[in-house]
Each structure stands twice: as C-alpha cells, then as structure tokens.
N, C-alpha and C positions, 0 to 999 in steps of 0.2 A: 301777205301772201304766204309766208311761212306758217302762220296760224291757220290759214285756210287748208293747207295741205295736211297739217296735223289733225285738224278736225275731220277731214275726209278720211284719213287713215283710221281714226278712232271709230268712225261710223262703220267702215268696212269690217273692222275688228269685231264690233258689237254684232253686226249681221252674221258674221261667221260663227260666233258663239251661239247665237239663236238657232242657226241652221243645225249646228252640231247637237244642240240640246234636243231639237225636234226629232232628228234622225235617231238619236239614242233612245228617246222616249217611245217612238213608234216601234223600233226594233224590240224593245223590252216588252211592250204591250202585246205585240204579235207573238213573241216567244211564250209569254204567259198564257195567251189564248190557246196555243198549241198544247201546252202542258195540261190545260183544262179541257182537252178533247174538243178543241175548237173545230167545228165542222165546216168543211168547204162548201160553199153554196152550190145548189143544184144548177147545172147548166144544160140548156137544150140548144144544140147546134144543128146546122144544116150541112150535109155533105155535098160534094159536087154533083151528086145524082139527086139532090133535093130530098134525101132521106134524113129523117130526124135521128139525132144521137142524143139520148138522155143519159147524163152522167150518173144519175141516181139509179136508173135501171141497170146501167153497166156495172156499178159497184155491187148491186145485188146478185149479179150473175157470177161473181168471182167466188172461188172456194175460199173459205175463211181460214185465217191463220190460227184461230182459236175456236174450239167447239167442244161440246160435251159428248160423251159416249151415248149411243142409242142402242136399244135392245130389240132384236128380232125374235119374236116368239113363233116358232114353227109348230103348228098344232096339226098333227096327223090324226085324222078322224074318219069315221065311217057312218053314213046315215043308217039309222036303225040300231046303233050301238047305245044301249041305255046309259052307260057311264059317260059317253060323249055328250049326251044331252044335259048332263049335270055340269060337266067341266067347261063346256063352251061358253055359257053365260058368265061364268066366273072370270074366264080369261078376257072376254069382251069388256066386262066391267073394269078390269085392270087397265086395259088399253084406254078406255074413256077417262079414267082417273088421271093418267099420266099425259095423255095427248100424243098425237102421231109424231111429234118431233123427238119423243123419248122412247115410246114403245110402239112397235109395228107388228100387227098380227097377220099371219099368213095361214089360212085354213086350207090345208093340203089333203084333199080327199083321196083315200085309197080303198080299194075293194068295193066300190059302189059306182053308180052311173056317172058320177062327176070326176072320176079318176082320169088323169091324163098320164101318158107313158113317162113323161119327164119326172112327175112326182113319185111314181112307183120306183123309178130308178134312183131317185134321190133318197128315198127311205131305205132302199137296199144298200145304198152307199153309206148311210149313217149306221144302220142297225142290222146285225146278222138276222137271218130268217128265224132262227130259234128263239130270238128275244123280241120279236115284233108283236105288236098288239096295240089296240086303240082304247082310249085316247093316249097319245104319246106326245108330250110337250117338250120341245127342245128350246133352250135359251142361248142365243148367239152360238149356233152350232151345238156341239156337245159340251159346252162349258158347264151347263146344268141340264138335267133331264128329270122329268116327272112323268112316269107312266102309271096310269090309273087315276083315281080320284083323290084330290087333296083340298084343303081349305084355302080360302082366299089369301090369308096372311102367309101361308107357306109359299105360294107363288110370288106374292109381293116381296117377301124377303129376298128371293132370288133376283128379282128385277132390281132391287136397291143395291145389291152386291155388284151386279153388272154395270149399273149406272155410275157407281163410284169409281170404276176403273178409268185410268187416264186414256183419253182419246189419242190415237196415233195418226189417224187419217181424217181428213175433212172431205166431204162430198158435196157437190152441187149438181143438180140435174133438172131438166125440163121435159115436159111431155108434149108430143105433137100427134094429133090424130090424122091418119091418112086413109080415108075410106074405112075399111074394116081392120086396119092394122094400127098399132101404137108404136111410136118411135120415142125412145128415151135417150137423151144425149146430155153430156155435161163433162165434168172433170173431177178427178180426185187429187188430193195434195197430201204429201207426207209431212205432217206437222211435228213429227218426233225428231229426236236427235240421232236416230239410228237408221241404217239402211235395212229395208224390209225386203225379204226375198220370197219368191215363189208364191205369189198371190193370184187371186182371181177376182176380176170385177164381173159382177153378174147382176141380173135383175129378174123381177117377176111382175106380171100383170095380174091384178085381181079386181073383183067386182063385188059391190054390195048389192045383193039381190033382195034385200029387205025381207029375208026369211030366216027362220031359225037354222043355225049351222051353215048359213050361206052369206053371212055379212062380209066375209073376207075371202071369198071363194077364188082360189088361184086358177086363172085361165091359161096361163102360159109361163114357162120358165125360159128365159132368154139365154141364148148361147153365150158362154163366158168368154172374157178376154183375159188372156194370160199376161201376168206381169212378172218377169224373171227377177228384176232388181229395181228397187224403188228407193232412191236416195233422199236424204233429208231436204225439204224444200222443193222437191221435184213435183211437177204437175203433169198428169197423164190424162188425155182426153179419151172419151168413149162415145160410141153411138150404137144402140141396139134397136133392132126392129123385130116386132112380134110376127107370128104367123097370122093368118086371117082368123079373126075371133068372132064368135057369135054372142056378143053381149046383149043385154036387154035394154040397158039405159046408159048412154054414152057418158053422161056426167057422173055416173056412179062407178066408172072404171078408173082405177088408180094404178100407180106403179111404185116399185121400191127398187133402189139400187143398193147393193151391199158389196163389201170387200171381204173375201174369205181367205183363210190360210189353210188350204186343204191338206198340207203335210204336217200341220201341228197335231199334237196328240188328241185334241178335242175338235179338230176341224173348225177352229174358232172363226166366227164372224167378227172382224175388228171394228167395223163401222157400217151404218146403214142410213139411208136417206129416203124419206117418204116423198113421193111425187104426186101432187094433187091432181 
C-alpha cells in the first residue's frame, strides 16, 4: 500500500514536470515567433448585423507608425507656353520613375481655360506677382523651386533630397464617388517625438485626361482642416467633399491628401498620400 502511494506520487510528479516543460516550450516558441514578425492570421467575422469584418482590411485602413516621406510636385503651367511643353514630360517621367507612393504631381493650370480660382489663389499665396511665371515647379511647398527649364537630373536631385528627410506624419485616406462629387476621408498620425503646431490638412482632386499637359489636371482644391496642436502619437480624422466636377472618365480621377505647415518659412508640405 505504501509502495502504491509512492508510485502514484511519482507519476503525478512526472506529469507535472512534463506539463511545465510543454508550457515553457510553447511560450518560448510563441515569443520567438513574435520576434520574427510572426503575423496574426487573417480573421473574417460576422457582426450582429450580419456585416463582415475582415481583420486584414481593417489593418490596412490604419495609419502606419512607420512610413517614408513623400514629395508633392506642384507644377504651375499654362497651355501654349513653349517652356511648359518641355518641362511637363520631364516631370511626368520623374513621377513614373518613383511611383505615386513617393512622388505625386499636380498640374495646376493658370492663365488658361483650365484655371480654377483656387489654383490662382494658391499661386498668389506662394509667389508674389512680380516673380510669377510658367513653368514654375514647387517641391513640398517652397522647400525647393525651379522656375523655367532644367534638366531631368536637376529635378531628380531635389526629389532625392526631399525623400531623404524624416517623415513626421503618416496619412491614410480612401476615396468615395458620390454622383459628380468625390469624398476623401481618412486620418493622419503624428509619428514624430514632437508636438507639431499650426498645420493644415488639405486635398486636391485631379484627373488624367490622357492629353499632353493634362495627365495630372487639378479639378478642385478641397477646403482645408486646421490643426492647432498635434501631439506625438495623436490621430486626427478628416473628411473632405469636392464640389460637383465635370470629369471625363471616373476611373481616371484621383485624389491627394497632404499636411502643410503654412506658417513655416517655406510653407512646407510635411507629408502627402496618393488616393487611387
């Protein structure tokens, strides 16, 4: 009887050792997987209203904690301007080389039939009347400016300088078409370690009309949203709606959201996001 009890205790002791080992092993394996960027499997759930919730799509909609700087090239041009017809293909080639996640072109027409009042006002805001002229190419606000004709590598060097700067803001946005208007909605996140003050969230709608000097034609400048103070880690949501637009082809209409610092010496655009 004594032997039987001892034997039973030994068996329990061995089972406890085995359980302890398995728990320790599994915890270690799980921890290692996390260190190796172990991805949580995608889940598709049903809400009480029978709507699907896709965790993968949800993750995609979140502003990222890490991102690279993007460059907005604002090309102020005029139809019938000989230097413009030389510069526009060069800038468009640059955008194609880098892709829309890094370089976004906005062809902002002035002094011709495609001019809209918001663009004329924007150019006046940037450049005094005495110094205006086309083509005028601005990089992330007035961080860099090239007025007149230059070679491809001169523009490229500026883009590389801007891309090398640290991103302070992350942006995510989506586009919705509502009859003849466009709605851009999403959020921005301060991914820096500093509070950013006096910013503007703004957007533009543009269309590729598949004609020379009209591949990135700006149709509308959306009313800005003021941000007085933007703390590290803070997320701010936005929704912009365009005026009624006369586009030619709906799937050729795109948007861009950008965050600008209007009080900075160069009216710097800190980050931009292309909306397909």
